[in-house]
C-alpha positions as CSV (number, residue, x, y, z in Angstrom):
1,M,-5.8,7.7,57.8
2,G,-7.9,4.6,58.0
3,P,-11.4,4.1,56.8
4,E,-12.6,3.6,60.3
5,G,-10.4,6.1,62.0
6,R,-8.5,5.1,65.2
7,E,-9.6,4.6,68.8
8,A,-8.3,7.1,71.3
9,Q,-5.2,5.9,73.2
10,D,-6.2,7.3,76.6
11,P,-8.8,5.3,78.7
12,P,-12.2,6.9,79.2
13,V,-12.3,9.5,81.9
14,P,-15.4,9.2,84.1
15,A,-15.5,12.9,84.6
16,V,-18.5,14.8,83.3
17,R,-17.9,16.8,80.1
18,A,-20.8,19.2,80.6
19,L,-21.9,21.5,77.8
20,A,-22.9,24.3,80.0
21,G,-22.8,28.0,79.6
22,D,-25.2,30.4,78.0
23,R,-22.8,31.3,75.2
24,L,-21.8,27.8,74.1
25,P,-24.2,27.6,71.1
26,E,-22.9,31.0,69.9
27,L,-19.4,29.8,70.3
28,L,-20.1,26.5,68.4
29,D,-21.6,28.5,65.5
30,H,-18.4,30.3,65.1
31,L,-16.3,27.2,64.8
32,P,-15.1,26.2,61.2
33,A,-15.7,22.6,62.1
34,G,-19.0,20.9,62.3
35,V,-20.2,19.8,65.7
36,V,-23.2,17.5,66.3
37,V,-24.4,16.4,69.7
38,L,-26.5,13.2,69.9
39,D,-28.2,11.6,72.9
40,A,-27.6,8.1,74.2
41,G,-30.2,6.9,71.6
42,G,-28.3,8.3,68.7
43,V,-30.8,11.2,68.2
44,V,-29.5,14.6,67.2
45,V,-29.8,17.1,70.0
46,S,-28.0,20.0,68.5
47,A,-25.9,20.9,65.4
48,N,-23.9,24.1,64.7
49,H,-24.0,26.0,61.4
50,A,-20.8,24.5,60.1
51,A,-22.3,21.0,60.6
52,A,-25.4,22.0,58.6
53,R,-23.2,23.5,55.8
54,L,-20.9,20.5,55.6
55,L,-23.8,18.1,55.5
56,G,-25.9,20.2,53.2
57,R,-28.9,20.3,55.5
58,D,-30.9,22.8,57.5
59,A,-29.6,23.2,61.0
60,G,-33.0,23.4,62.6
61,K,-34.3,20.3,60.8
62,M,-31.4,18.2,61.8
63,V,-32.5,18.2,65.5
64,G,-34.4,15.0,66.2
65,L,-32.9,13.0,63.3
66,T,-31.6,9.5,64.2
67,A,-28.1,8.4,63.3
68,S,-29.3,5.6,60.9
69,S,-28.1,4.4,57.6
70,I,-31.5,5.2,56.1
71,E,-31.2,8.8,57.1
72,W,-27.6,9.4,56.5
73,G,-26.2,6.7,54.2
74,L,-22.6,7.2,55.1
75,L,-19.9,5.7,52.9
76,D,-16.6,4.1,53.8
77,R,-13.3,5.3,52.2
78,H,-13.9,3.1,49.1
79,G,-17.3,4.7,48.5
80,E,-19.2,1.7,49.7
81,P,-22.1,1.9,52.2
82,L,-20.7,2.1,55.7
83,P,-22.4,-0.4,58.1
84,E,-24.5,1.5,60.7
85,Q,-22.6,0.0,63.7
86,L,-19.4,1.6,62.3
87,Y,-20.8,5.2,62.2
88,P,-18.6,7.4,64.4
89,V,-21.5,8.1,66.8
90,W,-22.4,4.5,67.4
91,R,-18.7,3.6,67.9
92,V,-18.6,6.3,70.6
93,L,-21.8,5.2,72.2
94,T,-21.2,1.4,72.1
95,R,-17.6,1.4,72.9
96,R,-17.7,4.3,75.4
97,T,-14.5,5.7,74.0
98,D,-13.2,8.4,71.8
99,V,-12.9,8.0,68.0
100,A,-10.3,9.9,66.0
101,D,-9.5,10.5,62.4
102,C,-12.4,8.6,60.9
103,V,-13.0,9.4,57.3
104,V,-16.6,9.0,56.0
105,G,-18.4,10.0,52.8
106,V,-21.8,11.7,52.9
107,K,-24.0,12.5,50.0
108,R,-25.1,16.1,50.4
109,Q,-28.8,16.7,49.9
110,D,-28.2,20.2,48.4
111,E,-25.6,18.8,45.9
112,N,-25.6,15.6,44.0
113,E,-22.1,14.8,45.0
114,I,-20.1,13.2,47.8
115,S,-18.3,15.1,50.5
116,W,-15.7,13.6,52.6
117,L,-15.4,14.3,56.3
118,L,-12.7,13.8,58.8
119,C,-14.6,12.9,62.1
120,N,-13.6,12.9,65.7
121,G,-16.0,12.0,68.6
122,Y,-16.1,11.5,72.3
123,P,-18.7,10.4,74.9
124,V,-20.2,12.6,77.6
125,F,-20.9,10.8,80.9
126,D,-23.5,11.6,83.5
127,P,-22.6,11.6,87.3
128,A,-23.4,7.9,87.4
129,G,-20.8,7.2,84.7
130,K,-23.3,6.3,82.0
131,V,-23.0,7.7,78.5
132,Q,-25.3,10.6,78.3
133,E,-24.4,12.1,75.0
134,A,-21.9,11.7,72.1
135,V,-20.2,14.7,70.5
136,V,-19.1,14.3,66.9
137,C,-16.8,17.0,65.3
138,F,-15.9,16.9,61.6
139,T,-14.1,18.9,59.0
140,D,-14.2,18.8,55.2
141,C,-11.4,16.7,53.8
142,T,-12.8,16.3,50.3
143,E,-9.8,17.8,48.6
144,L,-7.4,15.8,50.7
145,K,-9.4,12.7,49.8
146,R,-9.3,13.5,46.1
147,T,-5.5,14.1,46.3
148,E,-5.1,10.8,48.1
149,E,-7.2,9.1,45.4
150,Q,-5.1,10.7,42.6
151,L,-2.0,9.6,44.3
152,R,-3.3,6.1,44.6
153,K,-4.2,6.0,40.9
154,S,-0.9,7.5,40.0
155,E,0.9,4.8,42.0
156,E,-1.3,2.2,40.5
157,R,-0.5,3.4,37.0
158,L,3.2,3.5,37.8
159,R,3.0,0.0,39.1
160,L,1.2,-1.3,36.0
161,V,3.6,0.5,33.7
162,L,6.6,-1.0,35.5
163,L,5.0,-4.4,35.4
164,G,4.3,-3.9,31.7
165,S,7.7,-2.6,30.9
166,N,9.4,-5.4,32.7
167,D,11.9,-2.8,34.1
168,A,13.5,-3.2,37.5
169,T,13.2,-0.4,40.0
170,W,15.7,0.6,42.6
171,D,16.3,3.5,45.0
172,I,19.2,4.6,47.2
173,D,18.9,7.2,50.0
174,L,22.3,8.9,50.1
175,R,21.6,10.4,53.5
176,T,20.6,7.3,55.4
177,G,22.3,4.7,53.2
178,G,18.9,2.9,52.8
179,V,18.6,0.9,49.6
180,Y,15.7,-0.7,47.8
181,Y,15.9,-3.3,45.0
182,S,12.6,-4.4,43.5
183,G,11.8,-8.1,43.0
184,R,12.3,-7.6,39.3
185,W,15.8,-6.3,39.9
186,W,16.7,-9.7,41.4
187,D,14.7,-11.6,38.8
188,M,16.7,-10.0,36.0
189,L,19.8,-11.5,37.5
190,G,18.4,-14.9,38.2
191,Y,17.9,-14.5,42.0
192,P,14.7,-15.0,44.0
193,S,12.5,-11.9,43.9
194,D,12.5,-11.7,47.7
195,T,16.3,-11.5,48.0
196,V,17.4,-8.7,50.3
197,A,20.4,-6.5,49.6
198,T,23.2,-6.7,52.1
199,S,24.4,-3.1,51.5
200,N,23.7,0.0,49.5
201,D,26.5,-0.9,47.1
202,S,25.4,-4.5,46.4
203,W,25.2,-3.6,42.7
204,R,29.0,-3.2,42.7
205,H,29.4,-6.9,43.3
206,F,27.4,-7.7,40.1
207,M,29.1,-5.1,37.9
208,H,31.3,-6.3,35.0
209,P,34.9,-5.5,35.9
210,D,35.4,-3.6,32.7
211,D,32.3,-1.4,33.4
212,L,32.9,-0.7,37.0
213,P,35.5,2.1,36.6
214,V,33.3,3.7,33.9
215,V,30.2,3.6,36.2
216,D,32.2,4.9,39.2
217,S,33.4,7.9,37.2
218,F,29.9,8.5,35.8
219,L,28.3,8.4,39.3
220,Q,31.0,10.7,40.7
221,A,30.4,13.3,38.1
222,L,26.6,12.9,38.3
223,L,26.5,13.4,42.1
224,K,28.8,16.4,42.0
225,G,27.0,18.0,39.1
226,H,23.6,19.5,38.8
227,E,21.9,17.1,36.4
228,R,18.6,15.6,37.7
229,T,18.2,12.9,35.1
230,Y,20.7,10.3,33.8
231,S,21.1,7.2,31.7
232,I,24.0,4.8,31.4
233,E,24.6,1.3,30.0
234,F,26.6,-1.4,31.8
235,R,26.6,-5.2,32.4
236,L,25.5,-7.1,35.5
237,A,26.5,-10.6,36.4
238,H,23.6,-13.2,36.1
239,R,23.5,-16.0,38.6
240,D,24.3,-18.6,35.9
241,G,27.5,-16.8,34.9
242,H,26.7,-14.7,31.9
243,Y,26.4,-10.9,31.9
244,V,23.1,-9.0,31.3
245,P,23.4,-5.8,29.4
246,V,21.4,-3.1,31.2
247,L,20.3,0.4,30.6
248,A,19.9,2.4,33.9
249,R,17.8,5.5,33.8
250,G,16.5,7.6,36.6
251,Y,16.3,10.8,38.7
252,V,18.6,12.5,41.2
253,L,16.8,14.2,44.1
254,R,18.7,17.3,45.2
255,D,18.2,19.8,48.0
256,E,18.0,23.6,47.5
257,S,21.8,23.8,47.3
258,G,21.9,21.1,44.6
259,R,23.4,18.5,46.9
260,A,22.3,15.0,45.9
261,L,20.0,13.3,48.5
262,R,18.6,10.3,46.7
263,V,19.1,8.4,43.5
264,S,16.3,6.4,42.0
265,G,16.0,4.6,38.7
266,T,15.0,1.6,36.6
267,N,17.1,-1.0,34.9
268,T,16.1,-2.2,31.5
269,D,17.3,-5.6,30.2
270,L,19.0,-4.9,26.9
271,T,19.6,-8.5,25.9
272,E,17.0,-8.6,23.1
273,R,18.0,-5.2,21.9
274,K,21.7,-6.0,21.9
275,E,20.9,-9.3,20.0
276,A,18.8,-7.3,17.5
277,E,21.6,-4.8,17.1
278,R,24.1,-7.6,16.6
279,R,21.9,-9.2,14.0
280,I,21.4,-5.9,12.2
281,Y,25.2,-5.4,12.2
282,E,25.7,-8.9,10.8
283,L,23.2,-8.3,8.1
284,A,24.7,-5.0,7.2
285,Y,28.4,-6.0,7.3
286,F,28.6,-9.8,6.7
287,D,27.7,-12.1,3.9
288,Q,24.9,-14.3,5.0
289,L,26.0,-17.3,3.0
290,T,29.6,-17.6,4.0
291,G,29.7,-15.5,7.2
292,L,32.6,-13.4,5.7
293,P,32.7,-9.6,5.8
294,N,30.8,-8.3,2.8
295,R,31.6,-5.5,0.3
296,R,30.4,-2.8,2.7
297,H,32.5,-4.0,5.5
298,L,35.5,-4.4,3.1
299,L,35.2,-0.8,1.9
300,E,35.1,0.5,5.5
301,Q,38.1,-1.6,6.5
302,M,39.9,-0.3,3.5
303,Q,39.7,3.1,4.9
304,R,41.4,1.8,8.0
305,L,44.0,0.1,5.9
306,A,44.6,3.3,4.0
307,S,45.0,5.3,7.2
308,R,47.5,2.8,8.6
309,A,49.4,2.4,5.3
310,S,50.0,6.2,5.3
311,R,51.7,6.0,8.7
312,V,53.9,2.9,8.5
313,P,56.8,2.2,6.0
314,T,55.6,-1.3,5.1
315,I,53.9,-2.6,2.0
316,G,50.7,-4.8,1.8
317,A,48.9,-6.6,-0.9
318,L,45.3,-7.1,-2.1
319,L,44.4,-10.5,-3.6
320,F,41.4,-10.5,-5.9
321,I,40.1,-14.1,-6.2
322,D,37.6,-15.1,-8.8
323,L,36.5,-18.8,-9.1
324,D,36.9,-20.2,-12.6
325,N,33.7,-21.5,-14.4
326,F,31.7,-21.3,-11.2
327,K,28.5,-20.6,-13.3
328,Q,28.8,-24.2,-14.6
329,I,28.3,-25.6,-11.1
330,N,25.1,-23.5,-10.6
331,D,23.8,-24.4,-14.1
332,T,24.6,-28.2,-13.9
333,L,24.2,-29.0,-10.2
334,G,21.9,-26.2,-9.0
335,H,22.3,-23.2,-6.8
336,A,22.2,-25.3,-3.6
337,A,25.4,-27.0,-4.8
338,G,26.9,-23.6,-5.7
339,D,26.1,-22.2,-2.3
340,L,27.7,-25.2,-0.6
341,M,30.8,-24.7,-2.8
342,L,31.0,-21.1,-1.8
343,R,30.8,-21.9,1.9
344,Q,33.6,-24.5,1.5
345,V,35.8,-22.1,-0.4
346,A,35.2,-19.4,2.3
347,E,36.2,-21.9,5.0
348,R,39.4,-22.9,3.2
349,L,40.3,-19.3,2.6
350,R,39.9,-18.6,6.4
351,H,42.5,-21.3,7.1
352,A,44.8,-20.1,4.3
353,V,45.4,-16.6,5.7
354,R,46.4,-15.1,9.0
355,E,43.9,-14.0,11.6
356,T,45.1,-10.5,11.2
357,D,44.5,-10.6,7.4
358,L,41.2,-9.2,6.1
359,L,39.1,-11.7,4.1
360,A,35.9,-10.7,2.5
361,R,33.4,-11.9,-0.1
362,L,33.0,-9.2,-2.6
363,G,29.9,-10.8,-4.2
364,G,29.1,-13.8,-6.4
365,D,32.2,-15.9,-6.7
366,E,34.6,-13.1,-5.9
367,F,36.7,-12.9,-2.8
368,I,39.2,-10.3,-1.5
369,V,42.2,-10.9,0.8
370,A,44.1,-7.9,2.2
371,L,47.6,-8.7,3.6
372,E,49.4,-6.1,5.7
373,D,53.0,-5.7,6.7
374,L,54.5,-8.0,4.0
375,G,57.8,-6.1,3.9
376,T,59.5,-2.8,3.5
377,T,60.3,-3.2,-0.2
378,A,58.0,-4.1,-3.2
379,D,60.1,-7.2,-3.9
380,E,59.7,-8.5,-0.3
381,A,56.0,-7.8,-0.4
382,A,55.5,-9.5,-3.8
383,V,57.3,-12.6,-2.6
384,E,55.1,-12.9,0.5
385,A,51.9,-12.1,-1.4
386,G,52.9,-14.8,-4.0
387,K,53.3,-17.4,-1.3
388,V,49.8,-16.7,0.0
389,A,48.3,-16.7,-3.5
390,H,49.9,-20.0,-4.4
391,K,48.8,-21.4,-1.0
392,I,45.2,-20.4,-1.9
393,L,45.6,-22.1,-5.3
394,A,46.6,-25.3,-3.6
395,V,43.9,-25.4,-0.9
396,L,41.2,-24.6,-3.4
397,A,42.4,-27.2,-5.9
398,R,41.5,-30.0,-3.5
399,P,38.2,-31.7,-4.4
400,H,35.1,-30.2,-2.8
401,P,32.6,-32.8,-1.5
402,L,29.2,-31.6,-2.5
403,G,27.3,-34.7,-1.2
404,R,23.9,-35.4,-2.6
405,H,24.0,-32.2,-4.7
406,A,26.6,-33.9,-6.9
407,G,25.4,-37.4,-6.6
408,G,27.9,-38.2,-3.9
409,R,30.8,-37.0,-6.0
410,S,33.4,-34.3,-5.3
411,C,33.9,-31.4,-7.6
412,T,37.1,-29.4,-8.3
413,I,37.2,-25.7,-8.9
414,T,40.2,-23.4,-9.5
415,P,40.6,-19.7,-8.9
416,S,42.2,-16.9,-10.9
417,I,44.0,-14.5,-8.6
418,G,45.1,-10.9,-9.3
419,V,47.6,-9.3,-6.9
420,A,48.3,-5.6,-6.4
421,L,50.6,-4.0,-3.8
422,F,49.7,-1.0,-1.7
423,G,51.3,1.1,1.1
424,H,54.5,3.0,1.3
425,Q,55.1,4.7,-2.0
426,R,52.9,2.1,-3.8
427,G,49.6,4.0,-4.1
428,S,46.3,3.9,-2.3
429,V,44.3,0.8,-1.2
430,E,41.4,1.9,-3.5
431,A,43.8,1.9,-6.5
432,A,45.1,-1.4,-5.4
433,L,41.6,-2.9,-5.5
434,R,41.1,-1.8,-9.1
435,Q,44.5,-3.0,-10.0
436,A,44.0,-6.4,-8.5
437,D,40.7,-6.7,-10.4
438,I,42.6,-5.9,-13.7
439,A,45.3,-8.4,-12.8
440,M,42.7,-11.1,-12.1
441,Y,41.2,-10.7,-15.6
442,H,44.7,-11.1,-17.0
443,A,45.0,-14.3,-15.0
444,K,41.8,-15.4,-16.6
445,S,43.2,-14.6,-20.0
446,A,46.3,-16.5,-19.2
447,G,44.4,-19.8,-18.9
448,R,42.9,-19.5,-15.4
449,D,44.1,-21.3,-12.3
450,T,47.0,-19.0,-12.0
451,V,48.2,-15.8,-10.3
452,R,49.0,-12.5,-12.0
453,F,50.6,-9.4,-10.5
454,F,49.4,-6.0,-11.7
455,D,51.6,-4.4,-14.2
456,P,51.4,-0.6,-14.9
457,A,51.0,-1.5,-18.6
458,M,47.7,-3.2,-17.7
459,Q,46.5,0.1,-16.2
460,A,47.7,2.0,-19.2
461,A,45.7,-0.3,-21.5
462,I,42.6,0.1,-19.3
463,D,43.0,3.9,-19.2
464,A,43.4,4.0,-23.0
465,R,40.3,1.9,-23.4
466,S,38.3,4.1,-21.1
467,A,39.5,7.2,-23.0
468,M,38.7,5.7,-26.3
469,E,35.2,4.7,-25.1
470,A,34.6,8.3,-24.0
471,D,35.8,9.5,-27.4
472,L,33.6,7.0,-29.1
473,R,30.6,8.3,-27.3
474,E,31.5,11.9,-28.3
475,G,32.1,10.8,-31.8
476,L,28.7,9.2,-32.0
477,R,27.2,12.4,-30.7
478,A,29.2,14.5,-33.2
479,H,28.5,12.2,-36.2
480,S,32.2,11.5,-36.6
481,F,32.0,8.3,-38.6
482,P,32.3,9.2,-42.3
483,L,31.5,6.5,-44.9
484,H,34.1,4.9,-47.1
485,C,33.1,2.5,-49.8
486,Q,35.1,-0.3,-51.5
487,P,33.7,-1.1,-54.9
488,Q,32.8,-4.6,-56.1
489,F,33.3,-5.6,-59.7
490,G,32.0,-8.2,-62.1
491,A,34.2,-10.5,-64.1
492,D,34.0,-8.1,-67.0
493,G,35.5,-5.3,-64.8
494,R,32.3,-3.3,-64.5
495,V,31.4,-2.0,-61.0
496,V,28.3,-3.8,-59.7
497,G,28.2,-2.6,-56.1
498,G,30.1,-1.6,-53.0
499,E,30.7,-2.3,-49.3
500,V,30.4,0.5,-46.8
501,L,33.4,0.6,-44.5
502,L,33.4,2.8,-41.5
503,R,36.2,5.2,-40.5
504,W,36.4,7.3,-37.4
505,Q,37.4,10.9,-37.7
506,H,39.1,11.2,-34.4
507,P,39.8,14.8,-33.2
508,R,43.5,14.0,-32.3
509,R,44.4,10.8,-34.0
510,G,42.9,11.7,-37.4
511,L,41.2,9.0,-39.5
512,V,41.0,5.7,-37.5
513,G,40.4,2.4,-39.2
514,P,37.7,0.0,-38.0
515,A,40.1,-2.6,-36.6
516,D,41.0,0.0,-33.9
517,F,37.5,0.7,-32.6
518,I,34.9,-1.7,-33.8
519,G,35.8,-4.3,-31.1
520,L,35.4,-1.7,-28.3
521,A,32.2,-0.4,-29.9
522,E,30.7,-3.9,-29.8
523,S,31.8,-4.7,-26.3
524,T,30.3,-1.4,-25.0
525,G,27.1,-1.6,-27.0
526,L,27.9,1.6,-28.8
527,I,27.9,-0.3,-32.1
528,V,24.1,-0.2,-32.0
529,G,24.1,3.6,-32.3
530,I,27.1,3.8,-34.7
531,G,25.6,1.1,-36.9
532,L,22.2,2.8,-37.1
533,Q,24.0,6.1,-38.0
534,A,26.0,4.3,-40.7
535,L,22.8,2.6,-42.1
536,R,21.1,6.0,-42.3
537,D,24.0,7.6,-44.1
538,A,24.2,4.6,-46.5
539,C,20.5,4.8,-47.3
540,L,20.8,8.6,-48.0
541,C,23.5,7.6,-50.5
542,L,21.2,5.0,-52.1
543,E,18.5,7.5,-52.5
544,R,20.9,10.0,-54.0
545,W,22.4,7.3,-56.3
546,S,18.9,6.3,-57.6
547,H,19.0,9.6,-59.6
548,I,22.6,9.2,-60.9
549,P,23.4,7.2,-64.0
550,G,26.0,4.5,-63.3
551,L,25.1,4.4,-59.6
552,A,21.4,3.8,-59.7
553,E,21.8,0.1,-60.3
554,L,24.5,-0.5,-57.7
555,T,23.9,-2.6,-54.6
556,L,25.4,-1.1,-51.4
557,A,26.4,-3.6,-48.6
558,V,26.2,-2.3,-45.0
559,N,27.7,-4.5,-42.2
560,V,25.4,-5.3,-39.3
561,S,26.8,-6.6,-36.0
562,A,25.3,-9.4,-34.0
563,C,24.6,-6.9,-31.2
564,Q,22.5,-4.9,-33.7
565,L,20.6,-8.0,-34.9
566,Q,19.8,-9.0,-31.3
567,Q,17.8,-5.8,-30.7
568,P,14.1,-6.8,-30.5
569,D,13.1,-3.9,-32.8
570,F,15.9,-4.3,-35.4
571,P,13.5,-4.8,-38.4
572,E,11.4,-1.8,-37.4
573,R,14.6,0.4,-37.2
574,V,15.7,-0.7,-40.6
575,L,12.3,-0.1,-42.2
576,A,12.0,3.3,-40.5
577,V,15.4,4.4,-41.9
578,L,14.3,3.2,-45.4
579,A,11.0,5.1,-45.1
580,E,12.7,8.2,-43.8
581,T,15.4,8.4,-46.5
582,G,13.4,7.0,-49.4
583,A,16.2,4.6,-50.3
584,P,15.2,1.6,-52.6
585,P,15.2,-1.5,-50.3
586,S,16.3,-3.8,-53.2
587,R,19.6,-1.9,-53.4
588,L,20.4,-2.3,-49.7
589,S,22.3,-5.4,-48.7
590,L,22.7,-6.1,-45.0
591,E,26.0,-8.0,-44.5
592,L,26.1,-10.4,-41.6
593,T,28.9,-12.5,-40.1
594,E,28.3,-16.0,-39.0
595,S,28.6,-14.9,-35.3
596,A,25.1,-13.4,-35.8
597,F,23.7,-16.9,-36.0
598,A,25.3,-18.2,-32.9
599,R,22.4,-17.5,-30.6
600,D,18.7,-17.6,-31.3
601,V,18.6,-18.9,-34.9
602,D,14.8,-18.8,-35.2
603,D,14.7,-15.2,-34.0
604,V,17.4,-14.2,-36.6
605,I,15.6,-16.0,-39.4
606,A,12.3,-14.3,-38.5
607,K,13.9,-10.8,-38.5
608,M,15.6,-11.5,-41.8
609,T,12.4,-12.9,-43.4
610,R,10.5,-9.8,-42.4
611,L,13.0,-7.5,-44.0
612,R,13.4,-9.7,-47.0
613,A,9.7,-9.4,-47.6
614,H,10.2,-5.6,-48.1
615,G,13.0,-6.2,-50.6
616,V,16.1,-5.9,-48.4
617,L,19.0,-8.2,-49.4
618,F,21.2,-10.2,-47.1
619,S,24.8,-11.4,-47.6
620,L,26.8,-13.7,-45.4
621,D,30.3,-12.4,-44.8
622,D,33.4,-14.6,-43.8
623,F,31.6,-17.8,-44.7
624,G,33.3,-20.9,-43.6
625,T,35.1,-19.3,-40.6
626,G,32.3,-19.3,-38.0
627,Y,29.3,-21.2,-36.7
628,S,26.9,-21.7,-39.6
629,S,26.1,-25.2,-40.9
630,L,24.7,-26.2,-44.2
631,S,21.3,-27.1,-42.6
632,Y,21.1,-23.5,-41.2
633,L,22.3,-22.0,-44.5
634,K,19.3,-23.4,-46.3
635,Q,16.9,-21.7,-43.9
636,F,18.4,-18.2,-44.1
637,P,16.9,-15.8,-46.7
638,L,20.3,-14.9,-48.1
639,S,21.0,-13.4,-51.5
640,A,24.8,-13.6,-51.5
641,L,27.8,-15.4,-49.9
642,K,31.2,-13.8,-49.5
643,V,34.3,-15.9,-49.7
644,D,36.5,-14.9,-46.7
645,R,39.8,-13.2,-47.6
646,S,41.8,-15.9,-45.7
647,F,40.8,-18.5,-48.3
648,V,41.4,-16.0,-51.2
649,S,44.9,-15.1,-50.1
650,D,46.0,-18.7,-49.8
651,V,44.8,-20.0,-53.1
652,E,48.3,-19.5,-54.5
653,H,50.1,-21.4,-51.8
654,V,47.8,-23.7,-49.9
655,A,46.0,-26.4,-51.9
656,N,43.2,-26.8,-49.3
657,A,42.5,-23.1,-49.4
658,G,41.8,-23.2,-53.1
659,A,39.6,-26.3,-52.7
660,I,37.6,-24.5,-50.0
661,A,37.2,-21.4,-52.1
662,E,36.1,-23.5,-55.0
663,L,33.6,-25.4,-52.7
664,I,32.1,-22.1,-51.4
665,V,31.6,-20.8,-54.9
666,S,30.0,-24.1,-56.0
667,L,27.8,-24.2,-52.9
668,G,26.6,-20.6,-53.5
669,K,25.7,-21.5,-57.1
670,T,23.9,-24.6,-56.0
671,L,21.8,-22.5,-53.5
672,G,21.2,-19.8,-56.1
673,L,23.2,-17.2,-54.2
674,K,25.5,-14.6,-55.6
675,V,29.1,-15.3,-54.6
676,I,31.5,-12.4,-53.9
677,A,35.2,-12.8,-53.2
678,E,36.8,-10.3,-50.9
679,G,40.5,-9.5,-50.4
680,V,41.5,-10.1,-54.1
681,E,45.0,-8.7,-54.2
682,N,46.6,-10.0,-57.4
683,E,45.9,-11.4,-60.9
684,H,46.5,-15.0,-59.9
685,Q,43.7,-14.9,-57.3
686,F,41.4,-13.1,-59.7
687,A,42.1,-15.7,-62.4
688,F,41.5,-18.6,-60.1
689,L,38.1,-17.2,-58.9
690,R,37.0,-16.2,-62.3
691,E,37.8,-19.7,-63.6
692,H,35.4,-21.0,-61.0
693,E,32.7,-18.5,-62.0
694,C,32.7,-16.3,-59.0
695,D,30.2,-13.5,-59.5
696,A,31.9,-10.4,-58.0
697,Y,35.3,-9.4,-56.7
698,Q,36.4,-6.9,-54.1
699,G,40.0,-6.0,-53.2
700,F,43.0,-3.8,-53.7
701,L,43.6,-5.3,-57.1
702,F,40.6,-3.3,-58.3
703,A,40.3,-0.4,-55.9
704,P,40.9,0.5,-52.2
705,P,38.1,1.8,-50.0
706,L,37.2,5.3,-51.1
707,P,35.6,8.3,-49.3
708,I,31.9,8.2,-50.4
709,G,32.2,11.4,-52.3
710,E,35.2,10.2,-54.3
711,F,33.4,6.9,-55.0
712,E,30.5,8.8,-56.5
713,R,32.7,11.0,-58.7
714,R,34.7,8.0,-59.9
715,Y,31.9,5.7,-60.9
716,A,29.1,8.0,-61.8
717,V,28.4,8.1,-65.6
718,A,28.7,11.7,-66.9
């Protein structure tokens, strides 16, 4: 319906349309439509009750009113003032023709709101053919107008949403074959927006060949089914040749029987989303520096390898590659040079393996190569894996040009490679990864730049080490490290002190010597707890000895590892134990090896000085076999030096050994330190050391290490 209605299609009839009859007013008052009769001057002659109700006026007062904008203030369909000449009555009077379906708005006087009227009018002619009157009939179309406005706003909102979403709309009428593709549909594919579809299946010509069967099957099921909404992804050909990933979503209009009548929808360009998904996938599964699959990708692919290995009778291999001394490149040339080196290594590894092989960067300077189908026997697979491993050694051995990062020079780096087999009757891929790692460390131990295959003996050693570590932890918890003490004697044969030596009371192996577990305790850090426990037990002994004649004057040496000394609160721990036990600090000697001075010398000296201020003694064990220099030796607050057993044992046979032992004794005397010789096994050694005025002696010539209880019983004075 237009804002101004429409003109009648039939030409004016010059017949007289007389409003005669006595009962006409009564008839008009019963009509649901409003009827107003106006004379040729536009003045109201009569109005029925419906007209008064619809206009919100009194019917009697309407007679005589003029059809003017001042009086009526009609509005057009947009709510704007309607020009007076376009009022329905004036169009009838001036144009001498009917007016149909004209919508006007009128502000009711009895209500402060607008009513909308659908008006029709026609002229009444006198016998001479002049317009005598105009009859205007109207009905209330306010609800229709509101519905139309809501529909318009809804369409506008939909249009704006579609514009904002950048989606492409389309519609196919399955009954008529009519098809509609929006301008955005064509824009998305690089065509002018005014392109016209040639057929209702034009989309098929743009569909990716791999997607077409899938989409056809999907549509066939959709149209035969009862679903009303759908979504599917596919690719459409762009004008420039690439394919646009698209998400199609829409609605299926069905009749009462469920038959599909119409399919409508929108296409969403997924290019950015697919690119984001690809980027997220790369971040999650690929190393950003080298572009190789990362640890996560490797572990997932190992599941695939494991599944396949369980089905085929062939054997594969895992190569665990670790670059030798790579940290030196980062430290000396910088991380930019290290990163460049890793990228070059990754590129060379790509060319050294088959496309079907799995190559991944495990992290840092570690790489993994998984080789499948190397043979049906372990020997065949080992030969093939060895060929690949040695090829990798060769390609990585070539100089790596690092450009400006290395001053224009090239650098060389070598790998250590561990190899483990997996597959048919050879164990799982996960086990192979652990075994290859173990084999790689054996390659490191063998001098680097080499290949080592996993040997079951390696795994047995690892398992034994793991079991011993677990036992050590349990032993620490259960306080299973009883003290033994080897006495130290003066030249006159009188006991002057002792050295605490740890033993481990193992639940299955019995008493275990320190050589079998101290190394593992240090490498795992358990030595800190074990050493603190031994220190506390020794201090309890000193406190007890302080009340026993013959023991009260003895000095007790307790070994302290470099790991313990590196603890920031080491002095506080020692002082806390002394305070807790009540042991005399002047009878406690902490025995250090030269390895304790290999790191932060100033920190070590500060810790020693603090404890020395409280009376704690320090002795240096194994002097001459480690890192200390004479300049350092002057700075350490030591009270004693110990001549290492290697020099003592050789004084009989090696001239230099005797000279070194003599020199150490002389040096100790010069520095005012007590000198103790350990490992004295025979009278000749004792005589040599006594001749050179060594202060104290320790060894099997005098007494073996004794359980602490037996030590006390033997040397206490009754």
